[in-house]
C-alpha positions as CSV (number, residue, x, y, z in Angstrom):
1,M,-2.8,-22.8,-14.4
2,S,-1.3,-21.3,-17.1
3,D,2.4,-19.3,-16.5
4,R,1.8,-15.5,-16.0
5,P,4.2,-13.0,-15.3
6,F,4.1,-11.3,-11.4
7,K,3.0,-7.7,-10.6
8,L,6.4,-7.0,-8.7
9,F,6.6,-4.1,-6.1
10,A,9.0,-3.1,-4.2
11,F,7.5,-2.2,-0.5
12,D,9.6,0.7,2.0
13,I,8.9,3.6,4.0
14,Q,10.9,7.3,4.3
15,A,12.3,5.8,7.6
16,P,15.7,4.2,8.8
17,A,13.8,1.0,9.6
18,H,10.2,-0.4,8.1
19,L,9.0,-4.2,8.9
20,T,12.2,-6.0,10.3
21,A,13.3,-5.1,13.4
22,G,16.6,-4.1,13.9
23,S,17.3,-4.3,9.9
24,W,19.1,-0.9,10.7
25,R,21.8,-2.5,12.5
26,H,23.1,-5.3,10.2
27,D,26.2,-4.3,8.5
28,D,24.9,-3.9,4.8
29,D,21.9,-1.9,5.5
30,Q,21.2,1.3,3.9
31,G,18.1,2.8,5.9
32,H,20.1,5.4,7.8
33,R,20.4,7.1,4.2
34,Y,16.3,7.8,4.1
35,T,17.0,11.4,4.3
36,D,19.7,11.1,1.0
37,L,17.3,11.7,-2.3
38,D,20.1,10.0,-4.4
39,Y,19.6,7.3,-2.3
40,W,15.8,6.9,-3.5
41,T,16.2,8.0,-7.2
42,D,19.3,5.1,-7.2
43,T,16.5,2.6,-5.9
44,A,13.8,3.8,-8.3
45,K,16.5,3.2,-11.1
46,L,17.5,-0.1,-9.8
47,L,13.9,-1.2,-9.6
48,E,13.5,0.1,-13.1
49,E,16.0,-1.7,-15.3
50,A,14.6,-4.5,-13.3
51,C,11.0,-4.0,-14.6
52,F,9.6,-3.6,-11.2
53,D,6.2,-2.6,-11.8
54,G,6.5,-0.4,-8.8
55,I,7.6,1.2,-5.3
56,F,5.0,1.3,-2.8
57,L,5.4,3.7,0.1
58,A,4.1,2.9,3.3
59,D,3.5,5.7,6.3
60,T,1.9,6.7,9.2
61,V,1.6,10.1,11.0
62,G,1.5,8.7,14.7
63,Y,4.2,6.3,16.6
64,H,4.4,3.3,18.2
65,D,3.7,4.0,21.9
66,V,1.9,1.2,23.1
67,Y,4.6,-1.0,24.3
68,E,5.4,-0.9,27.8
69,G,3.3,2.4,28.0
70,G,5.5,4.6,25.8
71,P,7.4,5.3,22.4
72,E,11.1,4.7,23.7
73,A,11.4,0.9,22.5
74,A,10.4,2.1,18.9
75,M,12.8,4.9,18.8
76,R,15.4,2.9,20.1
77,D,14.8,0.2,17.1
78,A,13.6,3.0,14.7
79,A,10.8,1.1,14.3
80,Q,8.6,3.8,11.8
81,F,10.5,6.3,14.1
82,P,11.5,9.0,12.5
83,V,9.4,8.8,9.8
84,N,9.3,11.3,7.0
85,D,6.1,12.4,4.2
86,P,6.7,9.9,1.5
87,A,4.7,11.4,-1.2
88,L,7.1,14.4,-1.5
89,L,10.1,11.6,-3.0
90,V,7.7,10.6,-6.0
91,S,8.5,13.6,-8.1
92,A,12.6,13.1,-8.0
93,M,12.1,9.4,-8.2
94,A,9.6,9.5,-11.4
95,S,12.4,12.2,-13.0
96,V,14.9,9.3,-13.4
97,T,12.5,6.8,-14.6
98,E,10.1,6.4,-17.3
99,H,7.6,3.1,-16.4
100,L,8.0,2.9,-12.6
101,G,4.5,3.3,-10.6
102,F,4.4,4.8,-7.3
103,G,2.0,3.4,-4.6
104,V,1.5,6.1,-1.8
105,T,0.0,5.8,1.6
106,C,-2.1,8.4,2.8
107,S,-4.4,9.0,5.4
108,L,-8.1,10.0,4.8
109,T,-9.1,10.2,8.5
110,Y,-6.4,13.3,8.9
111,E,-6.4,15.1,5.6
112,Q,-9.4,16.8,4.0
113,P,-10.6,15.4,0.9
114,Y,-10.2,18.7,-1.3
115,S,-6.7,19.2,-0.7
116,L,-6.0,15.1,-1.3
117,A,-7.7,15.3,-4.3
118,R,-5.0,18.1,-5.4
119,K,-2.4,16.2,-4.2
120,F,-2.7,13.0,-6.1
121,S,-3.8,15.1,-9.1
122,T,-0.6,16.9,-9.2
123,L,1.4,13.6,-8.5
124,D,-0.4,12.3,-11.6
125,H,0.4,15.1,-13.7
126,L,3.8,15.0,-12.8
127,T,4.9,11.3,-13.3
128,G,2.6,10.9,-16.4
129,G,-0.1,8.9,-14.7
130,R,2.2,6.6,-12.9
131,V,0.8,7.1,-9.5
132,G,-1.8,5.4,-6.9
133,W,-3.1,6.0,-3.6
134,N,-3.2,3.5,-1.0
135,I,-6.5,4.2,1.1
136,V,-5.6,3.7,5.0
137,T,-8.0,5.2,7.8
138,S,-5.4,5.1,10.0
139,Y,-5.0,3.0,13.1
140,S,-2.6,5.1,15.8
141,E,-4.3,6.9,19.3
142,S,-0.8,8.8,19.0
143,A,-1.7,10.6,15.5
144,A,-5.0,11.3,16.8
145,R,-4.1,13.1,19.7
146,N,-1.2,14.9,17.9
147,L,-3.3,16.1,15.1
148,G,-6.3,17.5,17.1
149,M,-8.7,14.5,17.2
150,G,-7.8,13.5,20.7
151,K,-8.7,10.0,20.5
152,Q,-9.0,7.7,17.7
153,I,-12.6,7.6,15.5
154,P,-13.6,4.1,16.0
155,H,-13.1,1.5,13.5
156,D,-16.5,1.2,11.7
157,Q,-16.9,4.7,12.0
158,R,-13.5,5.5,10.4
159,Y,-14.7,3.4,7.2
160,D,-18.2,5.3,7.3
161,L,-16.2,8.4,6.8
162,A,-14.1,7.0,4.4
163,E,-17.1,6.2,2.5
164,E,-18.4,10.1,1.9
165,Y,-14.5,10.8,1.3
166,M,-14.3,8.5,-1.8
167,R,-17.8,10.3,-3.2
168,I,-16.4,14.0,-3.2
169,C,-12.4,12.5,-4.4
170,Y,-14.2,11.0,-7.0
171,R,-16.5,14.2,-8.1
172,L,-13.4,16.3,-7.9
173,W,-11.2,13.9,-9.9
174,E,-13.9,13.0,-12.3
175,Y,-17.0,14.9,-12.4
176,S,-15.4,18.7,-11.9
177,W,-13.7,19.2,-15.1
178,L,-14.7,18.4,-18.4
179,D,-12.0,16.8,-20.8
180,D,-11.9,19.8,-22.9
181,A,-12.3,22.6,-20.4
182,V,-8.5,23.9,-20.8
183,V,-9.1,25.5,-24.3
184,R,-6.0,28.2,-24.1
185,D,-7.7,30.3,-26.7
186,R,-5.4,33.4,-27.2
187,E,-8.3,35.1,-29.6
188,S,-10.8,35.1,-26.3
189,A,-8.3,35.7,-23.8
190,T,-9.4,32.1,-22.2
191,Y,-7.4,29.7,-20.7
192,V,-10.1,27.8,-19.1
193,E,-13.4,27.9,-20.1
194,P,-15.9,28.5,-17.2
195,G,-18.8,26.5,-18.2
196,R,-17.0,23.4,-18.5
197,V,-15.5,23.3,-14.8
198,R,-18.6,22.3,-12.4
199,P,-18.9,22.9,-8.4
200,I,-19.8,19.5,-7.0
201,N,-22.0,20.9,-4.3
202,H,-21.0,18.0,-1.2
203,Y,-23.2,18.9,1.8
204,G,-22.2,15.9,3.7
205,E,-22.3,14.3,7.4
206,Y,-18.3,14.7,7.8
207,F,-17.6,17.0,4.7
208,Q,-18.9,20.4,3.1
209,V,-17.3,21.1,-0.2
210,P,-19.1,23.2,-2.3
211,G,-16.7,24.1,-4.9
212,F,-14.5,23.1,-8.1
213,H,-11.5,21.2,-8.2
214,L,-8.3,23.2,-8.6
215,C,-6.6,20.8,-10.9
216,E,-7.2,20.0,-14.4
217,P,-7.9,16.5,-15.4
218,S,-5.1,14.3,-15.0
219,P,-3.3,11.2,-17.0
220,Q,-5.2,8.8,-15.2
221,R,-7.9,11.7,-13.4
222,T,-8.6,8.9,-10.2
223,P,-5.4,7.4,-9.1
224,V,-4.9,3.7,-9.1
225,L,-6.7,2.8,-5.6
226,F,-4.8,0.5,-3.3
227,Q,-6.5,-0.6,0.2
228,A,-5.4,-3.7,2.7
229,G,-8.3,-3.5,4.6
230,A,-9.0,-7.5,6.1
231,S,-11.6,-6.5,8.6
232,S,-14.8,-7.1,7.6
233,R,-15.7,-3.4,7.0
234,G,-12.4,-3.5,5.5
235,L,-13.1,-5.8,3.1
236,A,-16.1,-4.2,1.8
237,F,-14.5,-0.9,1.4
238,A,-12.0,-2.9,-0.4
239,G,-14.5,-4.5,-3.1
240,T,-16.5,-1.2,-3.4
241,H,-13.3,0.8,-4.2
242,A,-9.9,-0.7,-4.6
243,E,-8.6,-1.8,-7.8
244,A,-5.0,-3.8,-5.8
245,V,-5.5,-5.0,-2.6
246,F,-2.7,-5.8,-0.4
247,I,-3.0,-9.1,1.9
248,N,-0.6,-10.1,4.7
249,T,0.8,-13.7,4.1
250,M,1.6,-16.8,6.6
251,T,1.0,-19.4,3.9
252,P,-0.3,-20.2,0.4
253,E,-3.1,-22.0,1.6
254,L,-4.1,-19.5,4.5
255,S,-4.0,-16.4,1.4
256,Q,-6.2,-18.8,-0.3
257,R,-8.9,-17.7,2.0
258,S,-8.1,-13.8,2.0
259,V,-7.8,-13.6,-1.5
260,R,-11.1,-15.7,-1.7
261,K,-12.8,-13.1,0.6
262,V,-11.5,-10.4,-1.5
263,R,-13.1,-11.9,-4.5
264,E,-16.5,-12.2,-2.6
265,A,-16.4,-8.7,-1.3
266,T,-16.1,-7.5,-5.0
267,A,-18.7,-9.5,-6.7
268,A,-21.0,-8.0,-3.6
269,A,-20.0,-5.1,-4.7
270,G,-21.5,-5.5,-8.1
271,R,-18.2,-5.6,-9.6
272,D,-15.9,-8.1,-11.4
273,P,-14.0,-10.4,-9.2
274,R,-11.0,-10.9,-11.0
275,G,-10.6,-7.4,-12.4
276,V,-9.1,-6.6,-8.6
277,Q,-5.2,-7.6,-8.3
278,V,-4.4,-9.4,-5.2
279,I,-0.9,-8.7,-3.9
280,A,1.0,-10.6,-1.5
281,L,3.5,-9.3,1.2
282,I,6.8,-11.4,1.0
283,T,10.1,-11.2,2.1
284,V,12.7,-13.2,0.0
285,I,16.2,-14.2,1.1
286,V,18.0,-15.8,-1.7
287,A,21.8,-16.9,-1.9
288,P,23.1,-19.1,-4.8
289,T,22.4,-21.9,-2.6
290,D,19.8,-23.0,-0.2
291,E,22.5,-23.9,2.9
292,Q,23.8,-20.2,1.8
293,A,20.3,-18.8,1.7
294,H,20.1,-20.0,5.7
295,Q,23.2,-18.6,6.5
296,K,22.1,-15.4,5.8
297,Y,18.8,-15.5,6.9
298,E,20.5,-16.5,10.2
299,S,22.9,-13.6,10.2
300,Y,19.7,-11.4,9.8
301,L,18.0,-13.1,12.7
302,R,21.2,-11.7,14.8
303,S,20.2,-8.1,14.0
304,V,16.6,-8.8,15.1
305,S,15.2,-6.5,18.0
306,Y,12.5,-8.6,20.4
307,E,11.5,-5.4,21.7
308,G,11.6,-3.5,18.5
309,A,9.4,-6.6,17.1
310,L,6.8,-6.1,19.9
311,A,6.8,-2.2,20.0
312,R,5.4,-2.5,16.4
313,F,2.9,-5.2,17.5
314,G,1.5,-2.8,20.1
315,G,1.6,0.3,17.7
316,W,-0.7,-1.9,14.8
317,T,-2.9,-3.3,17.4
318,G,-3.0,-1.4,20.9
319,I,-2.1,-4.5,22.5
320,D,0.7,-4.2,25.2
321,L,2.6,-7.1,25.6
322,S,5.2,-6.4,27.3
323,G,3.8,-7.6,30.6
324,Y,2.8,-10.9,29.5
325,D,4.8,-13.8,29.9
326,P,6.6,-14.4,26.5
327,D,5.5,-17.9,26.2
328,M,1.5,-17.4,27.3
329,P,-0.7,-18.4,24.6
330,L,-2.4,-15.1,23.1
331,R,-6.1,-15.2,22.4
332,Y,-8.2,-12.8,19.9
333,A,-8.9,-9.5,21.5
334,E,-11.6,-6.4,20.2
335,T,-9.1,-3.3,19.2
336,E,-9.4,-0.2,17.3
337,G,-6.0,-1.0,15.9
338,V,-5.4,-3.1,12.7
339,R,-8.0,-5.8,13.4
340,S,-6.5,-7.9,10.6
341,V,-2.9,-8.6,12.4
342,V,-4.7,-9.5,15.7
343,E,-6.9,-12.0,13.7
344,M,-3.9,-13.3,11.9
345,F,-1.5,-14.2,15.1
346,S,-4.8,-14.9,16.6
347,K,-7.7,-16.7,14.1
348,A,-5.8,-17.0,10.8
349,D,-4.3,-20.4,11.5
350,P,-6.7,-22.3,13.9
351,T,-3.8,-25.2,14.0
352,R,-1.5,-22.7,15.7
353,I,-1.6,-21.1,19.5
354,W,0.6,-18.2,19.0
355,T,2.7,-16.7,22.4
356,P,4.3,-13.5,22.4
357,R,7.8,-14.8,21.5
358,Q,6.4,-16.7,18.9
359,V,4.8,-13.3,17.4
360,A,8.5,-11.5,17.9
361,E,9.9,-14.4,16.1
362,F,7.5,-13.8,13.2
363,L,7.6,-10.3,12.8
364,G,11.1,-9.7,13.1
365,I,12.0,-10.2,9.4
366,G,9.6,-9.2,7.4
367,G,7.1,-7.8,9.2
368,T,3.2,-9.2,8.9
369,G,4.2,-11.0,5.7
370,A,5.7,-14.5,5.1
371,V,9.6,-14.9,4.5
372,I,11.1,-17.3,1.6
373,V,14.3,-18.4,2.2
374,G,16.1,-20.5,-0.3
375,S,18.4,-20.8,-4.0
376,P,16.8,-19.1,-6.9
377,Q,15.3,-22.4,-7.9
378,T,13.6,-22.7,-4.1
379,V,12.1,-19.0,-4.1
380,A,10.8,-19.6,-8.0
381,R,9.2,-22.9,-7.2
382,E,7.6,-21.4,-3.5
383,L,6.5,-18.4,-5.7
384,R,4.8,-20.1,-7.9
385,R,3.1,-22.4,-5.5
386,W,1.6,-18.7,-4.1
387,R,0.1,-18.1,-7.3
388,D,-1.2,-21.4,-8.1
389,V,-2.7,-21.8,-4.4
390,A,-3.4,-18.8,-3.4
391,E,-4.3,-17.0,-7.0
392,I,-2.0,-13.9,-6.1
393,D,-1.6,-11.6,-9.1
394,G,1.7,-10.3,-7.4
395,F,4.5,-9.8,-4.6
396,N,4.9,-6.8,-2.3
397,L,8.6,-7.2,-1.6
398,S,9.6,-5.8,1.7
399,Y,13.3,-6.5,3.0
400,A,15.5,-7.7,5.4
401,S,18.3,-5.2,4.5
402,K,17.9,-2.3,1.9
403,P,18.8,-2.1,-0.5
404,A,20.4,-5.3,-0.1
405,S,17.8,-8.0,-0.5
406,W,16.0,-6.3,-3.4
407,N,19.6,-6.5,-5.0
408,D,19.9,-9.8,-4.4
409,F,16.6,-10.7,-5.3
410,I,17.2,-8.7,-8.5
411,E,20.4,-10.6,-9.3
412,L,19.7,-14.3,-8.2
413,A,15.9,-14.6,-8.1
414,L,14.7,-12.7,-11.1
415,P,16.8,-14.3,-14.0
416,E,15.1,-17.8,-12.9
417,L,11.5,-16.1,-12.3
418,R,11.8,-15.0,-15.7
419,R,13.3,-18.2,-17.5
420,Q,10.1,-20.0,-16.2
421,G,7.9,-17.1,-17.5
422,L,6.9,-15.8,-14.2
423,A,8.6,-12.4,-14.1
424,K,8.3,-10.0,-17.5
425,D,11.8,-8.8,-18.7
426,S,10.6,-5.7,-20.2
427,Y,7.4,-3.0,-19.9
428,D,4.7,-3.4,-22.0
429,R,4.8,-1.4,-25.3
430,G,2.6,1.7,-25.2
431,A,1.4,1.4,-21.6
432,G,1.8,4.2,-20.1
433,T,0.2,4.9,-16.9
434,L,0.0,2.3,-13.8
435,R,-3.4,1.6,-14.6
436,E,-2.5,0.7,-18.2
437,K,0.2,-1.4,-16.6
438,F,-2.4,-3.4,-14.4
439,Y,-4.8,-3.5,-16.7
440,G,-3.9,-3.2,-20.7
441,V,-3.3,0.0,-22.9
442,G,-5.8,2.3,-23.3
443,Q,-7.6,1.9,-20.0
444,N,-6.4,5.4,-18.4
445,L,-9.4,6.1,-16.8
446,T,-11.0,3.8,-13.9
447,L,-12.8,0.8,-15.0
448,P,-16.2,0.3,-16.1
449,D,-17.7,-0.7,-12.9
450,H,-16.0,1.0,-10.6
451,P,-17.7,4.1,-8.8
452,A,-15.4,6.7,-9.7
453,S,-16.3,5.9,-13.1
454,A,-20.4,6.4,-12.4
455,A,-19.2,9.9,-11.3
456,R,-18.2,11.1,-14.7
457,D,-21.9,10.9,-16.0
458,L,-24.2,12.2,-12.6
459,D,-26.8,14.8,-13.4
460,H,-26.3,17.6,-11.3
461,N,-27.7,21.1,-10.9
462,V,-25.3,24.1,-10.7
463,G,-25.3,26.3,-7.7
464,R,-27.8,23.7,-5.7
465,P,-26.4,22.2,-2.6
466,V,-26.9,18.4,-2.7
467,A,-25.7,15.5,-0.5
468,L,-24.4,12.9,-2.5
469,T,-25.4,9.3,-1.5
C-alpha cells in the first residue's frame, strides 16, 4: 500500500473535560479555559500552523445522570458538564485561520430542520466553506426530558425521523435557491429575483416545511456531512448520507471490520464505497523515548477518576454499573443509548470478557478510542499499522490533557510522520473549502452519487403541497 498523508483532526468539546476522566486535574491541563475565546482562537492557530485538516467539536444537549441514578458523579468530574454550544465558536476560529476546517456536532432530534439548515448555511458563508456537520440523533434521556419530549424517541425511530430530516435539509440547501437568484440589479431595484427562489413544499410524517430557505447558497451549499453511528441503522444511515465516518477503535484488526461495514453500507446505498473517508478516534501520548512516554502515561493515569469514567459510560449507554461488582463480567444488553459503545465492550472482541473495572480503565484516557503511547518512531509505526491493516483515512485526535497532548503530537510526532510521508506539511494549493480538502480542488458541492446532489434537479410543482419520499 502506497504512503499517503493522513487526515488529521483535533477532537474537543466546549467544556472543561471531554473523554478523559479527570483530565482537568492534571497540572498542565487548560480545560478550565473553555469559556475563554482566546483559548479557542489560539488552538485554531496552533492547528492551522501544523496543517491539521480541522478541529472536530463534539456536543451534547443532555447530561450524564445514569450512574448511581443521578448526575452527581458527572458533575464532580466535569464529565461533559458544564458544556457550551460549539457552533458559537466557529466564526471566531475561522477569523484567525484560512484553511482549518470545522466539524460541528448538532442533534437533529432537538432542532427543527428549517433552523438547522439556516445555521449551517450561515457558518458555511462565514468560514468560506470550511464547515461540516456531524449528524447525531442523540442518546440522552435527560436531553429528552429538558427539551420537552418527556422520553427519548426509540433508537430506530430516531433514524426514521433523521431520513426525513435530511431530505428537507437537502431541498433547502440544494434546491430552494438557483445559483443566479441573487442579481443585485439597481436599475430594477431587485436584490433577489423571486422567480429563482423556490419553496420546498414538504409535508411529511414528522415535519412540515412549506417555504423557502432563508439563506442564499453558501460556498458548499450542503456542509460536509460527518456521522458516527455503528448500529445497523446507524451504518445504513451513514452509507446513504455520510461523506466521512468517525469510528471508535480498540485495535487495527477490530477496526478493519468496522471499516468494511462502512464500505459495504455505502455500496448498498448505491454510492462509491471509497467515496467515504473513515476517521478513527485515537489518543496519542508521545515523548522523546518510549520510556518517557510511558512515564507520561502513568502521570495521566494518576488523574483518572473511576467514577467519572463510569459516569460517562452510563450516560452513553443507559447502563448504571455503580451497583455491580467491579470485577463482574458484562454481557450485551439492548439499550436506547449508544448501542455501538455497549457492543464495543461486549461483542467487538469475542476473546475478551469485560468487567466494570476494565471498562473504567479503558475509558479513563481517551474514552472509547485506542491509546498509542511511545516515541515519535513508535507512534508513526502504530499509526501506519492502523492505515495498512484497517485502511483508515485519518485520525480524530483526542487528548489526555489539552492542549498539551496536541502540542506534544505537533512538536514530536508530526515531524516523524512527515518524514515518512504520513502527514502533510502544507495545505493543497487552491483547495478552499472543506470538501475540496477531502476530495480535491473544484469539488465544492456534494459528490455526484450523494442524495444531496439529486435534490438539485428534482422536478417541482410550485405551490402544490407534496411529501418528499
